[in-house]
C-alpha positions as CSV (number, residue, x, y, z in Angstrom):
1,M,44.0,10.4,3.9
2,A,47.6,10.3,5.0
3,L,48.7,13.1,7.3
4,T,51.6,15.4,6.2
5,P,54.8,14.9,8.2
6,V,56.0,18.0,10.0
7,D,59.0,18.6,12.3
8,R,58.9,20.5,15.6
9,D,60.2,23.9,14.2
10,S,57.9,23.8,11.2
11,L,54.9,23.0,13.4
12,R,55.7,25.9,15.7
13,E,55.9,28.3,12.8
14,R,52.6,27.1,11.4
15,L,50.7,27.4,14.7
16,D,49.1,30.7,15.8
17,V,49.7,30.9,19.5
18,L,46.7,33.2,20.0
19,D,44.5,30.8,18.1
20,V,45.5,27.9,20.2
21,L,45.4,29.6,23.6
22,G,42.2,31.4,22.6
23,G,40.5,28.1,22.6
24,Y,41.1,27.7,26.3
25,M,40.7,31.3,27.6
26,R,39.6,34.8,26.7
27,L,42.5,37.1,25.7
28,Q,42.5,40.9,25.3
29,R,45.1,43.1,23.6
30,A,47.4,45.0,26.0
31,G,49.8,46.9,23.9
32,N,52.0,44.5,21.9
33,E,50.9,41.6,24.1
34,W,47.6,40.0,25.0
35,R,46.5,39.1,28.5
36,G,43.8,37.2,30.3
37,L,42.9,35.3,33.4
38,C,45.4,32.4,33.9
39,P,43.6,29.1,33.3
40,F,45.9,27.3,35.6
41,H,44.9,29.0,38.9
42,D,42.0,31.1,40.3
43,E,42.4,34.8,40.0
44,K,40.3,38.0,39.4
45,T,43.0,40.2,38.0
46,P,44.6,39.1,34.7
47,S,48.2,37.9,35.1
48,F,48.6,35.8,32.0
49,Y,50.4,37.4,29.1
50,V,51.0,36.2,25.5
51,N,53.6,37.6,23.1
52,P,52.3,36.4,19.7
53,A,55.4,37.8,17.9
54,K,57.6,35.4,19.8
55,G,55.0,32.7,20.3
56,L,55.5,32.7,24.1
57,W,53.3,33.0,27.1
58,I,53.9,33.6,30.8
59,C,51.9,33.7,34.0
60,R,53.1,36.6,36.3
61,G,50.8,35.5,39.0
62,Q,50.6,32.5,41.3
63,C,51.8,29.9,38.7
64,G,55.0,31.7,37.6
65,T,55.2,29.4,34.6
66,G,55.4,30.0,30.9
67,G,56.7,28.7,27.6
68,D,55.6,28.1,24.0
69,V,52.5,26.6,22.5
70,F,53.7,23.1,23.2
71,D,54.2,23.8,26.9
72,F,50.7,25.3,27.2
73,V,49.0,22.3,25.6
74,M,51.1,19.9,27.7
75,R,49.8,21.7,30.8
76,A,46.3,22.3,29.7
77,E,45.7,18.8,28.3
78,R,48.0,17.0,30.8
79,L,50.0,15.4,28.0
80,D,53.7,14.7,27.6
81,F,55.6,16.5,24.8
82,R,55.2,13.8,22.2
83,D,51.4,13.6,22.6
84,A,51.0,17.4,22.8
85,A,53.0,17.8,19.6
86,E,50.9,15.2,17.9
87,F,47.7,16.8,19.2
88,L,48.8,20.2,17.7
89,A,50.0,18.6,14.5
90,N,46.7,16.9,13.9
91,R,45.0,20.2,14.5
92,I,46.5,21.4,11.2
93,G,46.2,18.1,9.3
94,C,49.8,17.0,10.0
95,T,51.7,14.3,11.9
96,M,54.7,15.1,14.1
97,V,58.2,14.0,13.3
98,V,61.6,15.0,14.5
99,N,64.0,13.7,11.9
100,Q,64.2,11.0,9.3
101,G,64.7,8.3,11.9
102,E,61.8,9.6,13.9
103,A,59.7,9.8,10.8
104,R,60.3,6.1,10.1
105,R,59.5,5.3,13.7
106,S,56.4,7.4,13.6
107,E,55.1,5.7,10.4
108,E,55.8,2.3,12.0
109,R,53.9,3.3,15.1
110,E,50.9,4.5,13.0
111,R,50.9,1.2,11.1
112,I,50.8,-0.7,14.5
113,F,48.0,1.5,15.8
114,D,46.1,0.8,12.6
115,I,46.6,-3.0,13.0
116,N,45.7,-2.9,16.7
117,G,42.6,-0.9,15.9
118,L,41.5,-3.4,13.3
119,A,42.1,-6.3,15.7
120,T,40.1,-4.5,18.4
121,R,37.1,-4.2,16.0
122,L,37.5,-7.8,14.8
123,Y,37.5,-9.1,18.4
124,E,34.5,-7.0,19.2
125,R,32.6,-8.5,16.3
126,A,33.6,-12.0,17.2
127,L,32.3,-11.5,20.7
128,W,28.9,-10.1,19.7
129,Q,28.1,-11.4,16.2
130,T,29.4,-15.0,16.1
131,D,28.3,-18.3,17.6
132,T,31.8,-19.1,18.7
133,G,31.8,-15.9,20.8
134,R,28.8,-17.1,22.9
135,V,31.0,-18.8,25.5
136,A,32.9,-15.6,26.1
137,R,29.7,-13.5,26.3
138,E,28.2,-16.0,28.8
139,Y,31.4,-15.9,30.9
140,L,31.4,-12.1,31.1
141,L,27.7,-11.9,32.0
142,R,28.3,-14.6,34.7
143,R,31.0,-12.4,36.2
144,G,28.3,-9.7,36.7
145,L,29.2,-7.4,33.8
146,T,26.4,-5.7,31.9
147,E,26.3,-5.4,28.1
148,E,26.8,-1.7,28.5
149,T,29.9,-2.1,30.5
150,I,31.4,-4.7,28.1
151,R,30.8,-2.4,25.2
152,H,32.1,0.6,27.1
153,F,35.5,-1.1,27.7
154,R,35.4,-2.6,24.1
155,L,36.0,-6.1,25.3
156,G,36.2,-8.8,22.6
157,Y,36.9,-12.4,21.8
158,A,39.9,-14.0,20.0
159,P,38.4,-17.0,18.1
160,D,39.8,-20.5,18.7
161,G,41.7,-20.8,15.4
162,W,45.3,-20.7,14.5
163,D,45.2,-17.9,12.0
164,H,41.8,-16.2,12.2
165,L,43.4,-12.7,12.7
166,A,46.3,-13.4,10.4
167,R,44.1,-14.3,7.5
168,H,41.9,-11.2,8.1
169,L,44.9,-8.9,8.1
170,E,46.1,-10.5,4.8
171,R,42.6,-9.9,3.2
172,Q,43.0,-6.2,4.3
173,N,46.4,-6.1,2.6
174,L,48.1,-5.3,5.9
175,S,51.6,-6.4,6.7
176,L,51.9,-9.5,8.8
177,A,55.5,-8.3,9.7
178,D,53.9,-5.2,11.3
179,A,51.4,-7.5,13.0
180,E,54.2,-9.5,14.4
181,L,55.9,-6.3,15.6
182,A,52.6,-5.4,17.2
183,G,52.7,-8.7,19.1
184,L,49.5,-10.1,17.5
185,V,50.9,-12.9,15.4
186,R,54.0,-15.1,15.2
187,S,55.9,-16.6,12.3
188,R,56.0,-20.3,11.8
189,E,59.6,-21.4,11.7
190,R,59.3,-24.5,9.6
191,S,56.3,-24.2,7.4
192,G,56.3,-20.5,6.9
193,G,53.4,-18.1,7.3
194,H,52.0,-16.7,10.6
195,Y,49.7,-17.8,13.4
196,D,47.7,-15.8,15.9
197,R,49.2,-15.2,19.3
198,F,45.8,-14.8,21.1
199,R,43.4,-17.7,20.6
200,H,40.2,-18.6,22.4
201,R,40.6,-15.7,24.9
202,I,38.6,-12.8,26.2
203,M,40.4,-9.7,24.9
204,F,40.9,-6.6,26.9
205,P,42.1,-3.7,24.6
206,I,44.5,-1.4,26.4
207,L,43.7,2.1,25.2
208,D,45.5,5.4,25.4
209,S,44.1,8.9,25.9
210,Q,43.4,9.2,22.2
211,D,41.3,6.0,22.2
212,R,44.0,4.2,20.3
213,T,44.8,0.5,21.1
214,L,48.3,0.2,22.6
215,G,48.1,-3.6,23.1
216,F,45.9,-6.3,24.6
217,G,45.4,-8.6,27.5
218,G,43.9,-11.9,26.9
219,R,42.2,-14.2,29.5
220,V,41.8,-17.9,28.9
221,L,38.4,-19.6,28.6
222,R,39.7,-23.1,29.1
223,H,40.9,-24.0,32.6
224,D,43.8,-26.0,31.3
225,D,45.2,-23.3,29.1
226,E,48.3,-21.3,30.2
227,P,49.0,-18.6,31.0
228,K,45.8,-17.4,32.6
229,Y,46.4,-13.9,31.4
230,L,48.6,-13.1,28.3
231,N,49.6,-9.6,27.6
232,T,51.0,-8.0,24.4
233,T,54.8,-8.1,24.4
234,E,56.8,-4.9,24.4
235,T,56.3,-3.1,21.1
236,P,57.1,0.3,19.7
237,V,53.8,1.6,21.1
238,F,53.4,-0.6,24.2
239,H,55.6,-0.5,27.3
240,K,53.8,-2.1,30.2
241,G,56.0,-0.3,32.8
242,T,54.5,3.0,31.6
243,V,50.9,2.1,30.9
244,L,47.9,1.8,33.3
245,Y,44.8,-0.1,32.2
246,G,41.7,2.0,32.5
247,L,43.4,5.4,33.0
248,P,41.7,7.0,29.9
249,F,38.3,6.0,31.4
250,A,39.3,7.4,34.8
251,V,40.6,10.8,33.7
252,G,38.1,13.4,35.0
253,S,37.4,11.3,38.1
254,L,40.8,11.7,39.8
255,A,40.2,14.8,42.0
256,D,40.3,12.7,45.2
257,G,43.0,10.3,44.0
258,A,43.6,7.4,41.6
259,I,42.8,3.8,42.8
260,V,45.4,1.3,41.5
261,V,44.3,-2.4,41.6
262,E,45.8,-5.5,40.1
263,G,43.5,-6.9,37.4
264,Y,41.4,-6.0,34.4
265,M,38.2,-7.4,35.9
266,D,38.9,-5.4,39.1
267,V,39.0,-2.2,37.1
268,I,35.9,-2.9,35.1
269,A,33.8,-4.1,38.1
270,L,34.7,-0.9,40.1
271,H,33.8,1.3,37.1
272,Q,30.5,-0.5,36.7
273,H,29.7,0.3,40.4
274,G,30.5,4.0,39.8
275,I,34.0,3.9,41.2
276,N,35.5,5.5,38.2
277,A,39.0,6.4,39.5
278,A,40.1,2.7,39.2
279,M,43.0,1.5,37.0
280,A,45.5,-1.3,37.0
281,T,49.1,-2.1,36.3
282,L,49.8,-4.7,33.6
283,G,51.4,-7.7,35.4
284,T,54.2,-5.5,36.7
285,A,54.9,-3.7,39.9
286,L,54.1,0.0,40.2
287,T,57.0,2.0,38.7
288,S,58.3,5.6,39.0
289,D,57.0,6.1,35.4
290,H,53.5,5.1,36.5
291,L,53.6,7.6,39.3
292,R,54.9,10.4,37.1
293,L,52.1,9.7,34.6
294,L,49.5,9.8,37.4
295,R,51.0,13.0,38.8
296,R,49.7,14.8,35.7
297,H,46.2,14.1,36.9
298,T,46.3,13.8,40.7
299,E,48.5,14.2,43.8
300,R,47.1,11.1,45.6
301,V,47.2,7.4,44.7
302,I,45.5,4.6,46.7
303,L,46.8,1.1,46.3
304,C,44.2,-1.6,46.5
305,Y,46.0,-4.9,46.0
306,D,44.9,-8.4,47.0
307,A,45.3,-9.2,50.7
308,D,47.6,-12.1,49.9
309,T,51.4,-12.1,50.6
310,A,52.3,-11.0,47.1
311,G,50.0,-8.1,47.2
312,Q,51.3,-6.9,50.6
313,R,54.9,-7.2,49.3
314,A,54.0,-5.0,46.3
315,T,52.5,-2.5,48.6
316,D,55.6,-2.4,50.9
317,R,57.9,-2.0,47.9
318,A,55.9,1.0,46.6
319,A,56.5,3.1,49.7
320,V,60.0,4.4,48.7
321,L,58.7,5.2,45.1
322,F,55.9,7.4,46.5
323,I,58.2,9.2,48.9
324,E,60.8,9.9,46.2
325,E,58.3,11.0,43.7
326,G,56.5,13.3,46.2
327,I,53.1,11.7,45.8
328,E,50.7,10.9,48.6
329,G,50.2,7.2,48.8
330,R,47.5,5.3,50.7
331,V,46.5,1.7,51.2
332,L,43.0,0.4,50.9
333,T,42.9,-3.1,52.6
334,L,40.2,-5.6,51.8
335,P,39.2,-8.7,53.8
336,P,41.5,-11.7,53.3
337,G,40.7,-13.8,50.2
338,Q,38.7,-11.0,48.5
339,D,39.8,-8.9,45.5
340,P,38.1,-5.6,44.6
341,D,35.8,-7.3,42.0
342,E,34.4,-9.7,44.6
343,F,34.2,-7.2,47.4
344,V,32.3,-4.6,45.5
345,G,30.0,-7.3,44.0
346,E,29.1,-8.6,47.5
347,Q,29.2,-5.4,49.6
348,G,28.6,-2.6,47.2
349,R,30.0,0.8,46.4
350,D,29.3,2.4,49.8
351,A,31.3,-0.2,51.7
352,F,34.2,0.3,49.3
353,Y,34.1,4.1,49.7
354,E,34.0,3.7,53.5
355,R,37.2,1.7,53.4
356,L,38.6,4.3,51.0
357,R,37.8,7.1,53.5
358,T,39.8,5.4,56.3
359,A,42.7,4.2,54.2
360,P,46.0,4.9,56.0
361,D,49.1,6.3,54.3
362,L,51.7,3.9,53.2
363,I,54.0,4.3,56.2
364,T,51.2,4.1,58.7
365,H,49.9,1.0,56.9
366,R,53.4,-0.6,57.2
367,L,53.6,0.2,60.9
368,L,50.1,-1.1,61.7
369,T,50.8,-4.3,59.8
370,A,54.0,-4.8,61.8
371,L,52.3,-4.2,65.1
372,D,49.5,-6.7,64.3
373,A,52.2,-9.4,64.3
374,A,54.2,-8.2,67.2
375,G,52.2,-9.1,70.3
376,D,51.9,-6.9,73.4
377,D,55.5,-6.7,74.7
378,P,56.7,-3.1,74.3
379,L,60.2,-4.1,73.3
380,S,58.9,-6.6,70.7
381,R,56.6,-3.9,69.3
382,A,59.4,-1.4,69.1
383,G,61.6,-4.0,67.4
384,A,58.9,-4.8,64.9
385,I,58.4,-1.2,64.0
386,Q,62.1,-0.7,63.4
387,E,62.3,-3.9,61.3
388,A,59.4,-2.7,59.2
389,V,60.7,0.7,58.3
390,I,64.4,0.4,58.3
391,P,64.6,-0.9,54.7
392,I,62.3,2.0,53.6
393,L,64.3,4.7,55.4
394,A,67.6,3.3,54.2
395,D,66.5,3.4,50.5
396,I,65.3,7.0,50.6
397,R,68.2,8.9,49.0
398,E,67.1,12.5,49.5
399,P,68.1,13.5,53.1
400,L,65.2,15.9,53.5
401,R,62.6,13.3,52.5
402,Q,64.4,10.7,54.7
403,T,64.3,13.1,57.7
404,F,60.6,13.8,57.1
405,T,59.7,10.1,57.0
406,L,61.8,9.4,60.0
407,R,60.0,12.1,62.0
408,Q,56.6,10.6,60.8
409,V,57.6,7.2,62.2
410,V,58.8,8.7,65.5
411,D,55.7,10.8,66.0
412,W,53.5,7.9,65.2
413,W,55.4,5.7,67.7
414,S,55.0,8.5,70.4
415,S,51.3,8.5,69.8
416,Q,51.1,4.7,70.3
417,S,53.4,4.4,73.4
418,V,54.4,6.0,76.6
419,G,57.7,7.9,76.6
420,L,61.1,6.8,75.2
421,A,60.6,8.7,71.9
422,E,64.1,10.1,71.9
423,E,65.6,6.6,72.7
424,F,63.5,5.1,69.9
425,E,64.6,7.7,67.4
426,R,68.4,7.3,68.3
427,S,68.0,3.5,68.0
428,L,66.2,3.8,64.7
429,V,68.8,6.2,63.2
430,Q,71.6,3.8,64.2
431,A,69.8,0.8,62.8
432,V,69.3,2.6,59.4
433,R,73.0,3.4,59.3
434,G,73.9,-0.2,60.1
435,Y,71.5,-1.5,57.5
436,R,73.1,0.7,54.9
437,R,76.6,-0.5,55.8
438,Q,75.5,-4.1,55.5
439,A,73.7,-3.5,52.2
440,A,76.9,-1.9,50.9
441,R,78.9,-4.9,51.9
442,R,76.4,-7.2,50.2
443,G,76.3,-5.1,47.1
444,S,72.6,-5.0,47.4
445,R,71.9,-1.3,46.9
446,R,69.3,-0.8,44.2
447,D,71.7,1.2,42.0
448,A,74.7,-1.0,42.5
449,P,76.4,-2.0,39.2
450,R,76.7,-5.6,38.2
451,E,80.5,-5.5,38.4
452,P,81.6,-6.6,41.9
453,V,83.8,-3.5,42.4
454,A,83.3,-2.2,45.9
455,E,84.6,1.3,45.1
456,Q,81.7,1.8,42.6
457,R,78.8,1.0,44.9
458,W,78.8,4.4,46.4
459,L,79.0,6.3,43.1
460,P,76.0,8.2,41.8
461,R,74.3,6.6,38.8
462,E,75.6,9.4,36.5
463,Q,79.3,8.6,37.3
464,Q,78.6,4.9,37.0
465,V,77.4,5.3,33.4
466,E,80.3,7.5,32.5
467,R,82.8,4.9,33.8
468,E,80.9,2.1,32.1
469,V,81.2,4.0,28.8
470,L,84.9,4.6,29.2
471,A,85.5,1.0,30.2
472,A,83.8,-0.2,27.0
473,M,85.8,2.2,24.9
474,L,89.1,1.0,26.5
475,S,88.2,-2.7,26.1
476,H,86.6,-2.6,22.6
477,A,88.6,-0.4,20.1
478,N,85.8,-0.7,17.5
479,L,83.6,1.6,19.7
480,L,86.1,4.5,19.4
481,A,84.7,5.6,16.0
482,V,81.1,5.5,17.4
483,A,82.3,7.5,20.5
484,R,84.0,10.1,18.4
485,E,80.8,10.6,16.4
486,Q,78.3,10.5,19.2
487,L,80.1,11.7,22.4
488,G,81.8,14.9,23.5
489,E,83.5,16.2,26.6
490,P,80.5,18.2,27.8
491,L,78.6,14.9,28.3
492,F,80.9,13.8,31.1
493,G,80.1,15.6,34.3
494,D,82.8,14.0,36.4
495,A,86.2,15.8,35.8
496,P,88.4,12.7,35.9
497,C,86.1,10.9,33.4
498,R,86.0,14.0,31.2
499,A,89.8,14.1,31.2
500,L,90.1,10.4,30.4
501,F,87.6,10.7,27.5
502,A,89.6,13.6,26.1
503,A,92.8,11.6,26.3
504,I,91.2,8.6,24.6
505,M,90.0,10.8,21.8
506,A,93.5,12.3,21.4
507,H,95.6,9.1,21.9
508,G,93.4,6.1,21.3
509,A,92.9,3.3,23.8
510,D,96.5,2.3,24.4
511,P,96.9,2.4,28.2
512,T,100.6,3.2,27.9
513,R,100.1,6.3,25.8
514,L,97.1,7.3,27.9
515,A,99.0,7.0,31.2
516,G,101.5,9.6,30.0
517,A,98.7,12.1,29.2
518,L,96.9,11.8,32.6
519,D,97.5,13.1,36.1
520,E,97.6,10.9,39.1
521,T,93.8,10.8,39.5
522,G,93.3,10.1,35.8
523,R,95.8,7.2,35.9
524,A,94.1,5.7,38.9
525,L,90.8,5.8,37.0
526,L,92.5,4.4,33.9
527,A,93.9,1.5,36.0
528,D,90.5,0.8,37.5
529,L,88.7,0.7,34.2
530,S,91.3,-1.2,32.3
531,C,91.4,-4.0,34.8
532,R,87.7,-4.8,34.6
533,P,86.6,-7.9,32.7
534,P,86.0,-6.8,29.1
535,G,82.7,-8.6,28.6
536,E,81.3,-10.2,25.5
537,E,81.6,-7.8,22.5
538,S,78.1,-8.5,21.4
539,E,76.7,-7.7,24.8
540,I,78.8,-4.5,25.1
541,A,77.6,-3.3,21.7
542,K,74.0,-3.8,22.8
543,T,74.3,-1.6,25.9
544,F,76.7,1.0,24.5
545,D,74.1,3.0,22.6
546,R,71.8,3.0,25.6
547,Q,74.6,4.2,27.8
548,V,75.5,7.0,25.4
549,L,71.8,8.0,25.4
550,E,71.8,8.0,29.2
551,L,74.9,10.3,29.2
552,R,73.0,12.7,26.9
553,A,70.0,12.7,29.2
554,N,72.2,13.4,32.2
555,A,73.9,16.3,30.5
556,L,70.5,17.7,29.4
557,Q,69.3,17.5,33.0
558,T,72.4,19.3,34.3
559,Q,72.0,22.1,31.7
560,A,68.3,22.5,32.5
561,E,69.1,22.8,36.2
562,A,71.8,25.4,35.5
563,L,69.3,27.5,33.5
564,R,66.7,27.3,36.3
565,R,69.2,28.6,38.8
566,E,70.1,31.4,36.3
567,R,66.4,32.2,35.9
568,A,65.9,32.4,39.7
569,R,68.4,35.3,39.7
570,V,66.6,37.2,37.0
571,A,64.1,39.9,38.1
572,N,60.4,38.8,37.7
573,D,59.5,41.9,35.7
574,D,62.3,41.3,33.1
575,F,59.9,39.6,30.6
576,E,62.4,39.3,27.8
577,A,65.0,37.5,30.0
578,Q,62.4,35.4,31.7
579,T,60.8,34.2,28.5
580,E,64.2,33.6,26.8
581,L,65.4,31.4,29.7
582,L,62.0,29.6,29.8
583,K,62.3,28.9,26.1
584,R,65.8,27.5,26.5
585,I,64.7,25.4,29.6
586,H,61.7,23.9,27.8
587,V,63.8,23.1,24.7
588,L,66.1,21.1,27.0
589,E,63.2,19.5,28.8
590,R,61.7,18.4,25.6
591,E,65.0,16.9,24.5
592,L,65.3,15.2,27.9
593,D,61.7,13.8,27.6
594,E,62.6,12.4,24.2
595,A,65.8,10.8,25.5
596,R,64.0,9.3,28.5
597,R,61.3,7.9,26.1
598,R,64.0,6.3,24.0
599,L,65.6,4.8,27.1
600,L,62.3,3.3,28.1
601,G,61.8,1.9,24.6
């Protein structure tokens, strides 16, 4: 039976906050409020209060957090807003939507989930119940997997035919256009119809926390087929930079940290040996979004990449991400030529856990690797250390985190050598500054815009986006109507950009008229933006909507930070003011999460 669509406000009105929270904790009436022991920290005296009339809760103890029913479920179930809202909507027989556009996208996502689920079951049946699946079964068993493990991870087999899945979907009266959107079939350009994208492959369904199939990975069974592994393309439900294979199977085993490996078989082999914290990225480097996802479950992540050059490079690149996201990162190194699947198969779980126990943090790993190649000469060793960490230190943007990491390097060096710590630190600081100057001249900073304008390289990302939007408006008059409808002065945090936007809205994009309406700073900005190459109109149109969305996200972030500062000035015992500010903050945070999700999509 189809679920009834419901928007955020209607859902909030239909939910009983006491009923929802009462499923997680015991609450007792205390006047007009209810109170209980906070479920988010250990305590003996109740400090958790619920105001059912307003649908809000707050912890006045160690946590100091609060919000509405959505916020509670997000924290209790470790979900993002979208999944928490869907979780609550399903509780009352509904599905969550935000507006008509979101309703259409939600229906599209549900159709893709339905098709992915059907494909998962079809591949499972093909593996276990057909003669053609025998070669896949034999391969998996030769790799050391048990039938229990294969079924647990719902592995399957895509038959060696051009349209096995496509014909099955048609018989089920499911849309092949949706299947194409899901990345499962492709359309034939000349003869019409569709053909299967995955053929004669072992299929690894990629599941989410609700046991829904987001996408697939497929491994070849013929040695001459390419590529060896084929993943689902980006779809409305699958974004490989935000998904970790095996995470739903690992949740509940992450108290001591998440173990990130490189391959499907590595994850499955580790789980089969009882190492249940394993998961893998999907053919992409570890991203900030991966780390934010993991931070809901653990504060420690252990990288266990292959010992080859590519694996070591991936480990080195991850160091800055871990530092900036505030997550403890460690490195588990395996013998050369072995991946986790092979290692645990040959040496067992205890040997793996012993290496896990002694895994160094990311910075120490980088330093030890550099020393191994440096020889015994003290100057060579000092130079190798500096060369290893300078790019990392130069890329850390927060001064406090950079200082902390610098001190870690200097302290480690002092423990490994005799004296000269102060000289080493001065030399390292100077080298980092020099590296940054050279990077600026090369235009190689990570956030440098594509335009080769030296003045822009040092601008924060927020100002870059504001200027890119204004430059597009100045060079493509057809965007003014869109800007008038979707933009406003509050979205521009930079005062000169804000003034120029206001002038464009009042006078159009004619530089002559604009120059007369701007001060000296505004005219300099106008000249800078007007002299940039205009770019292809089709390309500008593709990026403009995304830039507008990024502006909105930046503005929401700024507003939320201002409210947090205001809340910090309010007395802790002022329940009304605290809860009202928390409510406004969480509204902004939810809107910000939605904007970021759309940016990722």
